[in-house]
C-alpha positions, 0 to 999 in steps of 0.5 A: 058702615053707612055710605056717604052722600054721593055727588055726581059731576056730569057735563060734556067733554072739556067743560071742566069736570075734572078741574072742579073735581080736583078743586073739591077734593083738594088735589090733582086726583083726576087727569086734566088735559087740553084734549077733550074727552080725557076722562072716559070713566067714572072716578070717585073720591071723598070730600068734606064741606061744613063738616059733612062728608060725601063722595064726589064722582067725576063722570066721563064726558058726554058727547052726542056728536062724536062717532066713538064706539065707546060713546054709547057706553059712556052715556049709559055710565053717566046716567047710571052715576047720576041716578045713584047720586044724591046731588047732580052737578050739571056743569056747562061751559061759558065759553061754548054757550048752551050746546046740543050736548047740554040739551041732550044731557039735560033731557037724559037727567030731566026726571032727576031735576029736583037734585040737579044744580046747574053750574056755569064754569069758567066765569071769571068776571062781571061780563062773564056773569052776564053772559052766563044768563044764556044758560037759563034757556036750559030750563033752570030757575037758578044758576051757579057761576064758578071758575073751577080753575081759580076756585071762584064761587066753588064755596057757594056751590058746595053750600048749596050741595050740602043743603040738598042732602036729605039725611043729617047724620053721616058716619065717617069712613074708617079707612083702616077697616076698608080693604083697598084693592088695586088692579095693575097691568099692561093696557088691555089685559082685562082689568076692567073686565075683571072688575065688572065680573067682581061687582056684577055690573058694567061699571067700567067701560070695556073695549078692545081698544087699548087704553080705555081706562085713562085714570084711576077709578075707585069703586066702593062695595060691600062683600059679605058685610065687609067694606072694599074699595077697588082701584082700577088703574090705567094700563102701565106702559113702558116709559119710553112709549109714554113719555111726559104726555097723557100716557106718562101721567096715567102711568104715574098715577097708576103707580101712586094707586099702588101705594094707596092699596093693601092688596095689588092684583097684577093682571097678566094676559095668559093668552100671550103664552109669555111673561114680558119684561113690562109684566115683570116691571109692573110686578116689581112696582107692587113688590117695592111698595111692600103690598100684598100681591096676587098674580092673576093670569087672565084670559085663561079660557084662550089658553091651549091647555095641551101646549100650556098647563098651569104647572108650566106657567107657574114655573115660568112665573117663578123663573122670571119673577123670583122676587115675588115667589110668595105671591099666589097665582090665580088662573082666571077668565073675565069673559067666562067668570072662571075663578073670579069668585076666588079673588076676594076671599084670597084678598082677605086671607092675604090681608090677615097674613099682612096683619099677623103677629108672631110671639117673640118667644116663638120667633126667637126659637125659629131664629135659634134653630135657623142659625144652628142649622146654618150659622153665619159664615165669615163675611166682610171682615167678620162673622155675624151673630144674631142675639135676638129678634122681635116683630116690630110692625105689620102691613107688611110684617116687619121683624128686627134682628139685633146683631153684632154687626149688620155688615157681616150678613150678606144678602144670601144669608138675609134671604135665608132668614126670610125663607125660614120665616116664611117656611114657619109662618107662611105669610102668603102673598105679602112682602116680609121686611127684616131689619138687621140692627146692631145691639147697643153695648 
């Protein structure tokens, strides 16, 4: 699959990059908030204009004055994103006028000026257009005036963007052919560090400060010719702590990211020697979304193996999170790279399990043997009888059993059937769904 064109939006904090990003992709993908610097990392989404498909990247805010330990890393990521783009939207803020941050960023991308479009944001009337001419001082021969919030001028901007594309043929994405992997976990468990090891690039900002990743970040790559999208999410906090503010919004978006994924990597900090209630809640998000699941026990290099070995941690996980006993555990270390190379192969293996189909005859033989060994007992006014079954879906594997009355089958017996299916057909790492349906007479 050919990569789409890439358009990067760069600019100082609070210039409206995320609002413009949302306007172009047609939804509230990025976080928009009155707090300057809310977007600290790159976000990527697909967009299309005049029949041309491209990838749009929202970068972290470039702030040369702020004494933030992350600012150097943020500036490096912005420049990297810009250098890899086909078109750069250099967004400036009418309300602030040209600033030292604008000048510094312009100097940083000056060598790429042939692909830069200077866009003045928050222009809403004729007086604003006149005032926007102050930005000619940055050295541009042409300015585009827009209001990202209200959509004014965005269409003209996109006309100019696609006109700058050098290639004329775009191969559209085949979403079904792309393996989408989401990482979720509490803040500061090492999700971004794991991604950096996976892709071999410091694409995400890594810091000891919890909550560095404030939004979901889509990273596209190839693995031995296979297309992958990695979705790094903001750490999910307890709702009592997150509330309805910025942290609450990032937690909600992290949960939504799970719904867009095929495989969910649940990252747990093994160095804490425990599984917290919040870890269990996070695992349940992926389970309820019926996704493939791998539990990554990160920071394994910090675990004292004399006090805690793999077998004891595995027992702890299965004891506290029994509803995902189908999910494999991988002990990894983002710091040392231990077993990071096992993650992608395991993801592809689980995806095949999610797509696996079982012949109806083979499935019914299993059901016959299971009910002969352990027949349904009297429950809720009757005794259940299974006539036959068949697979009715994939991703997740879904089976429908036609029975005399679904209410005659208690949860324990349904769990027994599920276990027998797994015992025979494995379905490692994936949720298996079973419907009990009355046979029409």
